[in-house]
C-alpha positions in Angstrom: 12.7 95.7 179.0 12.8 95.8 182.8 14.8 98.3 184.8 18.2 97.1 186.0 17.1 96.8 189.6 14.3 94.4 188.6 16.7 92.4 186.5 19.1 92.1 189.4 16.4 90.9 191.7 15.4 88.3 189.2 18.9 86.9 189.2 18.5 86.1 192.9 15.0 84.7 192.9 14.6 82.4 195.9 12.4 81.8 198.8 14.2 84.3 201.1 15.6 87.1 198.9 12.7 89.5 199.4 13.2 89.7 203.2 14.4 93.1 204.5 18.0 93.1 205.7 18.4 92.1 209.4 20.1 94.6 211.6 23.8 94.2 212.6 25.2 94.7 216.1 23.4 94.3 219.4 23.8 92.1 222.4 21.6 89.2 221.6 22.6 85.5 221.5 21.3 84.7 218.1 23.4 83.4 215.3 25.6 86.0 213.7 27.4 85.4 210.4 29.7 87.4 208.2 29.8 86.5 204.5 32.6 88.1 202.4 33.7 88.0 198.8 32.6 89.1 195.3 33.9 90.9 192.3 32.1 88.6 189.9 28.7 86.8 189.7 30.6 83.6 190.2 31.5 84.7 193.7 28.2 86.5 194.5 25.7 83.8 193.5 27.2 81.2 195.9 27.5 83.8 198.7 23.9 84.8 198.4 22.8 81.2 198.1 24.7 80.2 201.3 23.1 83.2 203.1 19.6 82.2 202.0 20.2 78.6 203.2 21.4 79.8 206.6 18.3 81.9 206.9 16.1 79.0 206.0 17.7 76.8 208.6 18.0 79.6 211.2 15.5 82.4 210.7 17.0 84.1 213.7 20.4 84.5 212.0 21.8 88.0 211.5 23.9 88.0 208.3 26.2 90.8 207.2 28.1 90.9 203.9 31.5 92.5 203.4 32.5 93.4 199.8 34.8 95.7 197.9 33.8 99.2 197.1 33.0 99.8 193.4 32.5 96.1 192.7 29.2 94.5 191.7 28.4 93.0 195.1 27.8 96.5 196.5 24.6 96.6 194.3 23.6 92.9 193.9 23.8 91.9 197.6 21.3 94.6 198.7 19.1 93.7 195.8 19.1 90.2 197.3 17.9 91.5 200.6 21.1 91.7 202.7 23.2 94.5 204.2 26.7 95.0 203.0 29.7 97.0 204.1 32.3 98.0 201.6 36.1 98.0 201.8 38.5 100.1 199.6 40.4 96.9 198.7 41.4 96.2 195.0 43.6 93.9 193.0 47.3 94.2 192.4 48.7 95.3 189.1 50.9 93.0 187.1 53.9 92.9 187.3 53.9 93.3 191.0 56.8 95.8 191.0 54.7 98.5 189.4 54.7 101.7 191.5 50.9 101.8 191.5 50.9 98.7 193.7 52.1 100.9 196.6 48.7 102.4 196.7 47.1 99.0 196.4 49.0 97.7 199.4 48.0 100.8 201.4 44.4 100.1 200.6 44.8 96.5 201.6 46.0 97.4 205.1 43.3 100.0 205.4 40.7 97.4 204.4 42.0 94.9 206.9 41.8 97.6 209.6 38.3 98.5 208.6 37.3 94.8 208.4 38.5 94.3 211.9 36.5 97.3 213.1 33.3 95.9 211.4 33.9 92.5 213.0 34.4 93.9 216.5 31.1 95.8 216.1 29.1 93.0 214.6 30.7 90.2 216.7 30.1 87.3 214.3 30.1 83.6 215.4 31.6 82.6 212.0 33.0 84.3 208.9 32.4 82.8 205.5 34.7 83.6 202.5 33.8 82.8 198.9 36.9 84.3 197.2 37.6 87.8 195.8 39.4 90.8 197.1 37.2 91.6 200.1 37.3 88.0 201.3 41.1 88.2 201.8 40.9 91.2 204.1 37.7 90.1 206.0 38.8 86.6 206.7 42.3 87.7 207.5 40.8 90.0 210.1 38.5 87.2 211.4 41.6 85.0 211.8 43.4 87.6 213.8 40.4 88.0 216.1 40.0 84.2 216.7 36.7 84.0 214.8 36.1 80.6 213.1 36.2 80.8 209.3 34.8 78.7 206.5 36.1 79.0 202.9 34.1 78.1 199.8 36.2 77.5 196.7 34.2 77.4 193.5 37.0 76.5 191.0 39.0 73.4 190.2 42.1 75.6 190.6 42.1 77.4 193.9 42.2 81.2 194.0 45.1 83.1 195.6 43.0 84.6 198.4 41.6 81.2 199.5 45.0 79.5 199.3 46.4 82.2 201.7 43.5 81.9 204.1 43.3 78.1 204.1 45.9 77.5 206.9 43.7 79.1 209.6 40.3 78.1 208.2 38.3 75.5 210.1 36.5 74.1 207.0 37.1 74.4 203.3 34.2 73.5 201.0 35.1 72.6 197.4 33.4 71.7 194.2 36.0 69.4 192.7 37.9 66.3 193.7 41.7 66.5 194.1 41.7 69.8 195.9 44.2 68.5 198.5 46.9 69.8 196.2 45.9 73.3 197.3 44.4 72.8 200.8 44.9 70.7 203.9 43.1 67.4 203.3 41.7 67.2 206.8 39.8 70.4 206.3 38.3 69.6 202.9 34.6 68.9 202.3 33.2 68.1 198.8 30.0 70.1 198.6 29.7 71.5 195.1 28.8 75.0 194.3 25.6 76.7 195.4 23.5 77.9 192.4 20.6 80.2 191.7 17.6 78.4 193.0 15.4 80.0 190.3 17.2 77.8 187.7 16.1 74.6 189.4 12.6 75.8 190.1 11.6 76.5 186.4 8.4 74.6 185.7 8.0 75.4 182.0 8.3 72.6 179.5 11.0 72.9 176.8 8.3 73.6 174.2 6.7 76.4 176.2 10.1 77.8 177.0 11.0 77.9 173.3 7.7 79.5 172.4 8.4 82.2 175.0 11.2 83.4 172.8 8.9 83.4 169.7 10.6 80.3 168.3 9.4 77.0 166.9 9.7 74.1 169.4 10.2 71.6 166.5 13.5 73.2 165.7 16.8 72.9 167.7 17.8 75.9 169.8 21.3 77.1 170.7 21.8 79.5 173.6 24.9 81.7 173.5 25.7 83.4 176.8 28.8 85.3 177.9 27.5 86.6 181.2 25.8 89.9 182.0 28.7 91.9 180.6 29.2 89.7 177.6 32.1 87.7 176.1 33.9 89.3 173.2 35.1 86.1 171.7 31.7 84.4 171.7 30.2 87.5 170.1 32.8 87.6 167.4 32.2 84.0 166.7 28.7 84.8 165.7 29.4 88.1 163.9 32.0 86.6 161.7 29.6 83.9 160.5 26.2 85.5 160.1 26.1 83.9 156.6 26.2 80.5 158.3 23.4 81.5 160.6 21.3 82.5 157.6 22.0 79.2 155.9 21.1 77.0 158.9 17.4 77.5 158.9 16.7 74.4 161.0 18.6 75.8 164.1 17.5 78.8 166.2 19.9 81.0 168.2 19.2 82.9 171.4 22.2 85.3 171.9 22.9 87.2 175.1 25.5 89.7 173.9 26.1 91.5 177.2 25.3 95.2 177.8 28.8 96.4 176.6 28.4 94.9 173.2 24.6 95.1 172.5 24.3 98.5 170.9 27.0 97.8 168.3 25.7 94.3 167.6 22.1 95.6 167.3 23.2 98.2 164.8 25.0 95.7 162.7 22.1 93.3 162.6 19.7 96.0 161.6 21.7 96.5 158.4 21.1 92.9 157.2 18.8 92.3 154.4 16.9 90.1 154.8 16.8 90.1 158.6 17.7 86.9 160.3 14.6 85.3 161.7 16.5 82.5 163.5 18.8 84.8 165.5 17.5 86.8 168.5 20.0 89.1 170.2 19.5 90.6 173.6 21.8 92.4 176.1 20.4 90.5 179.1 18.1 87.5 179.8 16.1 88.1 182.9 15.1 84.5 183.5 18.0 82.2 182.8 16.0 79.2 184.0 13.6 79.6 181.0 16.5 80.2 178.6 18.3 77.1 179.8 15.1 75.1 179.5 14.6 76.3 175.9 18.1 75.4 174.8 19.1 72.1 173.4 22.7 73.3 173.6 24.5 76.1 175.4 27.6 78.0 174.5 29.2 79.6 177.6 32.3 80.7 179.4 33.6 78.2 181.9 33.0 80.0 185.2 32.6 77.7 188.2 29.0 78.7 189.0 27.9 78.3 185.4 29.4 74.8 185.2 27.7 73.8 188.4 24.4 74.9 186.9 24.9 72.9 183.8 25.7 69.8 185.9 22.6 70.2 188.0 20.2 70.7 185.0 22.0 68.2 182.7 22.5 70.7 179.9 24.8 69.9 177.0 27.3 72.7 176.7 30.3 73.9 174.7 32.7 75.7 177.0 34.9 78.6 175.8 37.1 79.5 178.8 38.1 83.1 179.2 41.9 83.5 179.0 41.7 86.7 181.1 41.3 85.2 184.5 43.8 84.4 187.3 45.8 81.2 186.9 43.8 80.3 183.8 41.3 78.6 186.1 38.4 78.6 183.5 40.4 76.3 181.2 41.0 74.0 184.2 37.3 74.1 184.9 36.4 73.2 181.3 38.9 70.4 181.1 37.6 68.9 184.3 34.3 68.3 182.3 35.7 67.7 178.8 38.0 65.0 180.1 34.9 63.1 181.2 33.1 63.7 178.0 30.6 65.9 179.9 31.2 69.1 177.9 32.9 70.2 174.6 36.0 72.4 175.0 36.8 75.1 172.5 39.9 77.2 173.0 39.2 80.9 173.1 41.7 81.6 170.3 40.1 79.0 168.1 36.5 80.0 168.7 36.0 82.6 166.0 36.9 80.1 163.4 35.2 76.9 164.6 32.7 77.6 167.4 29.5 78.3 165.4 30.0 75.3 163.0 30.8 73.1 166.0 27.6 74.1 167.7 25.5 73.5 164.6 27.1 70.0 164.1 26.5 69.0 167.8 23.0 70.3 168.2 22.0 68.3 165.1 23.4 65.1 166.6 20.8 63.7 169.1 23.0 60.9 170.3 25.8 63.3 171.1 23.4 65.6 173.0 22.1 62.7 175.0 25.6 61.5 175.9 26.7 65.0 177.0 23.6 65.4 179.1 24.0 62.0 180.8 27.7 62.6 181.5 27.3 66.1 182.9 24.5 65.0 185.2 26.8 62.4 186.8 29.0 65.3 188.0 26.2 67.2 189.8 26.5 67.7 193.5 23.0 68.5 195.0 21.9 70.7 197.9 25.3 72.5 198.1 24.0 75.6 199.8 22.2 73.7 202.5 25.2 71.5 203.2 27.5 74.5 203.5 25.0 76.3 205.7 24.9 73.4 208.1 28.6 73.5 208.4 28.6 77.2 209.1 26.0 76.7 211.9 28.0 73.8 213.3 31.1 76.0 213.5 29.2 78.6 215.4 28.5 76.3 218.3 24.9 77.5 218.3 
């Protein structure tokens, strides 16, 4: 297995990600952009994709990221080839009257002060926010300094930070229709979500992709993925029905468990006799483009970036929204597809009982797979990163 740093680099495979970070500061007249946000891959992937697109259009651009200390962007952004500054910002505890929130509020004001200091030193032409804790402080500071701002909202239900920042933003790029219920209509632009370019560049055939996992291309393949950290409900939905996996010999399963769950799952699978030849569990899949190409059906959480990927590659998917997200936005994302018969929605609480059997039934129905693929393709918005990058450059006046 590859070392974590290599795995992270593979997640951001694209034409520009291996460039060395460009220096911040200086007195030149080149394009200077701040990109802020993170906390999850769903924020980081679009942020890096937008930065890559800006560099493609304007190789002279100097791009600096602002993230939250201790969050995954502090590792993943440098792995993608960009410099990042960290703020001590963090999320509020619920309910809001908890005494611990006094410290959180102090950290927010410290972060906004630090962000303003970073902006004064870097002197950006535009600040881009993709959501997350750091975005709130960085774009708030940009607004106070009169720096033009652009917001990219990935979800069908807008996040709190982006809603608060929308009033002073010059442009708001969204992935779903009907977002005027959250944002000023005259600022909206339907662009879709930027995705990992490596997913679109995969050249392997389905058959070769299936063989790369040691499987038979003549059999149907189901991919279960809960993100790099894993999804407890999806994992339990498999563990509780290993007998069903054993009985369904005409279906193969690729199971990304996530690193938090892998050791326990591996130990449990090792006790089975006989071993399951049609179930391959791994903590992390390095090349998701190949995994998606191999899969006839995907089971996934309903993060906005993942959904955009499924739309662009036309992949039939069963969505199991995480209930542990702000404003239950993953359920809203999933329903936006399910209501158009572009995905199958399974509620998190119901998944352990029905998810695996539903997947087996669907993957065996060629007509259903074809219908899901055709419908999800209709929702795809192409070239999102390039479109957003052009808007950023336009706002800069350069």
